[in-house]
N, C-alpha and C positions, 0 to 999 in steps of 0.2 A: 442410561440404566439399562443395559441390555441382558436380559435372562436367556437359558437355552430353550431352545423349541422343543415342545411337548407335541409328539406324534399321537395321531388318533389311536394307533394299538397301545402305546404306552399310557394313553389318559385312559383306557377303557380298562387296564390291567392295574393301575396303580393311583391316578389321579381320582378316576369316579369313587371306588373303595372310601380312600381316604376322606374325600370331600362328603360323602356320605354318612361317614363314622362322625363327623363334625356335625353336620347337619341335624342328625338325631340326637347329639348332644344340646345342639341348639335349642331344637324343638320342647326336648324334655326340660331343658334349664327354664326356658320362657314358661311352660306350663307350670313347673317347679315354681318359679316366683309367684305366681296366681296361688298356686296353694298354701305355699308359705307365710305370705302377707296376709291371707285370711285367716289361716288356723295361729299362727306363731306370732307373741307380742314382741315388739322390738328388744325387750330386756332379756327375753329368756333367747332370743337370736342371737343377741351378742354374747351370751355365755356360751351358746352352740358355735358359734363362729370360732371363739378360742379354742373350744375342743376340736374344732375340724384341723387347727394349726397343730396338734399333736399328732392326728392319725397318721401324717405321712413320714413319722420317725423313723419306720421300717425301710421304706422305699427312698427316701428323701437324704438317710442319714446313715441307718447301720449297714443296710445293705445296697447302698449306692453304690460301692467300686464294683459289686458284682454285676450289677445293672448295666453300668457303664462298658464291663467287659464283655457282656453277652452283646450289647449294642456293636461293640466294634470287631468281635471276633467270630460271632455265629454265623455269619454268612460263609467265611471261608474255611470254617471247621471241617476236617474230613471226617469226622465221627461225632456228629450232633448229639447224639444218644450220650455218648460217654460225657460230653461236655455238659450235658443237662445234668447229669448225674452228679458231676464234681462240683457242679455250681451249687445244686440243691445240698450238698452236703456241706459245703462253704456256707451257706446261708443258715443252716442250723446250727452249725457251731457260732454262728454271730448273733444266735437270735438270743442267747442268755444278755448280752450287752444292751439288745432291745428292752429285755424284762427290767433290766435296772433302770433304763430311760422311760418306759412308761411310767414305772414307779415314781420317779421324780417328776414326770409332766402332772400324775393326777395329785401328787402333793400341792405342785404350784396351783392346780385348778380348784383343789377344795380343802386343803390343810388338813386338819385333823380327820376329816371326812373322805381322805384318798380314797379307800377301801372301795367307796360307792361308784368311782367312776374307774379306777385302775383296770378292771376286766374288759371294759370297753375299749379303754385307749390302746391295750396290749393287743387283743385278739383283731382290732380293726387294724393296727400296725402290721401285725403279722400277714395277714391275710392280703392287704392291699399290697405289700412286697411279694407275694407269690403272683398275685396279678401282673403286676410290673414286670416282673421277670418273663412271664410269658409273653407279654405284649413287644418286651423288647426284644426275646427273639424271632417273633412273628414279622415285626418292623424290620429288623436287620435282613431278613430272607425274602423281604417284599412280599409275603403273604398277608396283603392288605385285606381281602374278603375276610379270611381267618379273623384276623384285628377286627375288622368290622363287628363281627359278631361278638367279641368279648368286649370292646368299647361300647357298644350297643346297649348289652348287658348291665355293664357298669352304669352308665347315663340314665337309664329307666330307674334302676333299683335306688340308685342315689337322690335322685330327683323327688321320688314319690314315697318310698318305704318311711325315713324318719319323721315327717310332718305328719302322715297318714296314723303311724302309731302314736305319736306325741298326742293327738286329736282323740284318737280311741281310747286313750289311757287318762284321759281329763287333764292334759296340759302337764303330764307327767316329764321331767329332763330327762330321768333314766330312760324312759321309753324313745325319745328321742336320739339317745345314745345308741340304745338297742337296735333301733332302726337303722343306725348306720352300719352297725357290726353286721346285719343281715344283709347289705347292700355289700359290704366287703366279701363275705363269704360267697355271695353269687358272683362276684367278679372273678375270685379266685377260682372258683370251680368252672367256670365259663374258660378262664385261661388254661387250667389243666386239661380240659376236654380238648381245645383246640391246638395241644402239644401231645394228644395221646399216643400217636404212632411212633413217637420216641421215647416214651415210656413202656410201650410194649417191648422196646428192645432189651435184650440182656446182656448190651456190652458193657464192659465194667468201667466204672469210674477211672479216670486218670488224671495224673496233677497236670492240669492245663491253667489254671489261674496265675496269671502273673504278680508277681509282689507288689506292683506299683498299685495295683487295682484290690488286692486283698488286705495291704495295709493301711496304715493310717493315713496317707494324703487324703485319698477321696473321702474318706470318712470324715475329716476336718472340714473339706471343702463342701461335703454336704451338711454339715453342722450350720456351716455359713450360710447355703444357700436357704437352708429352712427356717433359719433365724431371720435371714431378711425377706423371705417369703411372708412370714409371720409378724415381721417387727411394727409393723405401722396398726395393727391391731391392739398390740399389745401398749403401743404408745398411745392410742386411743384412748383405752382403759384406763392408763396412767393418769393422763392429762385430761379427759374431757369426759370420763362416766361411761358405764355399760349401753345406756339408751343410745348415745352416740356412736358406739363402737358397733350397735345393732345398724344403726342408718349406712355406717361406712362397710360393714360386713356386706351388707345388701346391695352397694353401690358397687363394691369389688366383684361381686357375682355377677352383676349385670354387666359390667365390663369385661370380665373373663369370657363372655359369650362372644366376644370377638377378639378378644387378644390374645386368649388361649386358643378359640379354635383356629385363627389364621398361624398363631406358632405352630400349632400340632400339624397344620398342612404343610407350611412351610419346611419344617425338621424333617417330618416323615419322607416328605418328595426328595427333598435335594439331599439330605445327610448321607443315605447310601452311597451316592455319586462323591462326595466329599472323601468319604474313604476310599472308594475305589481308584480315585485320582490322585492318592498320596503318592509323593515321589520325592526324594533327594535331590533330583537334578533341578538346578537353580530355574530354569525355564519353566519348568512345569510347577515348581512351589508359587512361584509369582503368577502364574496362572491361577492357581488355585487359590491364593489368598484374593485376587482378584474376582473370582467367583463367589466368595464367601462376602465380601464386601458387597458385590450385585444383590446378593440374595436378601442379607441383613437389613440393606437400606429400603429394598421394596417392602420387607416384612414391616418394617418401621412405619413408612409412610401409609402403607394398605391399612395397619392397625390405628395409626391416628385418625386417618380418615373415616374409617370405620367407627369410631369412638364417637366422633362428631355425630356422625349420622345416629347413634344408637340414642345420643343425648339429644338430639331433636325431636326423635320419635316418642320419647318415654313420657312426655307429659301427655300425649294421648292416650297411653296407656293405662294411667293412672284409673282405678274403678275397672278395668277390663282385665289387664293382667296384675298390675300392683294396686295393691291396698292402699287405700288413703293415708292410713297412719304411718305409710313409709314415705309419704312425699318429699321429707327432707332430705331422703338418700338421694334424690337426683342431683342436688347440688355437689355433692360428693364424687359424682360419676367420672368425669374429666380427670380430677388428680388422684384418684383411685386407677384408674385405668392407664394413665400417662406412667406410673410407677410400675406396673405390671409391664408395659410395653419395653421399659426400661431393662427391667430384668431378662425378659424375653431375647431382646436383641443380645445382650451379652451372651448367650447361650451358643449362638451361631461362631464366636470367636472361641468359645470352648470346644467345638465339634472341628476347628480349625486346628487347634492344639492336639486333640485326639488323632486325626486324619494324619498329620505330619508327625507323628512318634514324639511329641515334644510334653507327654503327658505331666511330668514333674514340673514344667512351667505354669500349668493352670493354677497352681497355688500362689504365687505373687499375683499373677492378674486377677484373679477372683476376690482374693483376699482384699487387694488396694481397693476393688470397686465396692466391695461390701461394706466397708469401713467409710467410704466416700458418703454412701446411699445412707447407711443408718444414723451416721454421725450428723449429717445434714437433715434427717428427719426429728432426730430428737433437739437440736439446736433450733430449727424453726417451731418445733411444737412448744419449746419452753418460751418462743415470743408471742404465742398464742395461736389459735387455730386458723385465722385467716393466711397467716405467714406459713404455718404447716402445709396447707392447701397450695398455696403458691409455689411452694417448694416441689411438691410432689409433681404438678403439672411441668415444671423444669426438668424433672429427672429423664426424660428420654434422649438428652444431649450427654449423659454421664457415659454411656457405653461408646460413644463415639471419642471423647477426650480421654478416657482411661482403659477399656477394655480393648479397643482397635490397636492403638499404638502399642502397647506393653505385649498384647498377642503377637504381634506382627513382628516385633523385635525379637522375641523368642521364636518365631517361627522359623526365621530366616537366619539366626544363629545356628552354626554347623553343631550337628549333635554330640562332637566331642569335647566342644565348650559349652554346651548347655547343660552337662550333665551326662551320667550313664545311658546308655540305650537301655530301654525296656522290653522291646518288642523285636528284636531283629531277628 
């Protein structure tokens, strides 16, 4: 497993701010765990965990195609100010769908009392989309120091505002939701500030967002990705109750301190290189596919080792960072983390298809993997919690037997045979 060498200059310009961003997120997450486990009981945290699965509806579903478009085309755009204006206009057009999605989410959460939670779901989702679009532009252009400021703002506010407002309000769930909305507002403002030089330009918006990114494909894929990401919490509520879901949500958050941190570092550092290396020349495509395999394998192995390390350390953190009442969450950490590794590993093959301009092939690849993951979880949960946890622990093999072979088949298929070109 040989990865490209990282020069000292490249590390200072790119790897250091990327790593610092994740280090800030890790530190905030650890302190946040201490605060949450002391102030928020497991049942309330389980309900909050379900709420959190709906807050990414904007950036993971409704606006997902636009965010992908910015990732893929921002760096090479001849007029970034015009592109930003067009993406903003397209995002506003799509927000009406987010209004409906947030209403449906609120009904799922609270039934007839949906109006109590609808504003929180909607505004959090809109604001997170704005921050995510800004981060996509900054990361595509490799402006990692600016991105550090945006991500650090999000890490600090997400970790501390919700539980502190919850405690100040005497245990009000609405205060917990409001704290998350304040976090989303701060995150979006930081993103707008980081792109302020493009807002100052008076360049007119032009029609630059291609149909494949603005159409239904990435919306369907985003709905699928969002559903997969939240599926295990919903399955836990359905089969095992809210308290057990609270433990699972905490285990997932502890695991994400490793899986998400490493995934972000790997994607941010290597993905721009994948896009820059794209070519229809067979030898270069083979080289790019090998490079993606190497990076995906390096991520998966590093994340799994990190999960084991976290699991070994967490018993010593009970009472120090983790409240005693959350001790049962430790037994769920490895299964929850393994599922996160499986999902994150699949993202590298998503990047391979985007880099190779085989965007339409993302559909069959990711939908197949999603069916396998969710169907497996439902079947295992029906057999009992021990089987459910065993299945989650096995899931890191899924991207290697589903995503990789399917993605490579489409990647090496000539463009004329795989469907119409999208961005020639």
